[in-house]
N, C-alpha and C positions, 0 to 999 in steps of 0.2 A: 199376428206375429206369435209364433210358438217359441218357448224357451224351455229347454230340457237339460237336466243334469244327470250324469251317470251316477250310479251308487258310489263309485270310487271318487268322483268329484265331490259328492256330499261329505264323504268321510274325510277327504283332504281339507275341505273348508272347516269342518268341525275340529280337525287336528290343529289347524292354524289358530283357530279361536281359543282352543285350550292352551296352546303354547303361549299365546299372548295374554292369557288369563283375562279375557274380555267377556262382556255380557252381550246383550242383544245389539247394542250400538256398534260394538266391535265386530260382531258377525256381519252386520249390515255394511260396515266399511270394507270388509274383505270381499263381499259379493259385489259391491259397487266398483271396487278396483278391478275385479275380474271382468265386469261388464262395461268398463269405460270405453274400450275400443269399439265394441259393437254399438254402443249408444251414439257414437259419432258417425260410424260407417253406414248404418242401416237406414236412417231417414232418407227418403227419396230414392232408395235402391229397390231392386227386385227381390231382396232377401225375404223369405217367408218364415224361416226358422233358424234358431241358433242352438247349437248343441255344445254343452260344456263337459269336458272330460277332466280327469285328474291331471293330465298333462297341461291343460290350460291353467288350472289352479296353481300348479307349481311353476308356471312360466316357461314350460318346455315347448309348447306349441300354441297355435292360434285357435280360437273357437272355430267350430265347423258350421258353415253357413249352408242352408238349403235355399235355392232360388226358384223363382217361377220357372216351370218347365223341367226341373230336375226330376229324374226318375228314381224313386226310392226302392 
């Protein structure tokens, strides 16, 4: 399983952590909330990669999944 974040997603995660004035545990909570849906959808599926964008971080869209047989 590959997991990737766009530079914009990383900046959005950092921005949220700074707004909440959190440390490493708060940062972990933010990332876990972003990955909650994929953690339940992926096991047993044909998904091979998950791509996180800033839209995903802000809740505007869903993570982008790559599946077996997808052409990149």
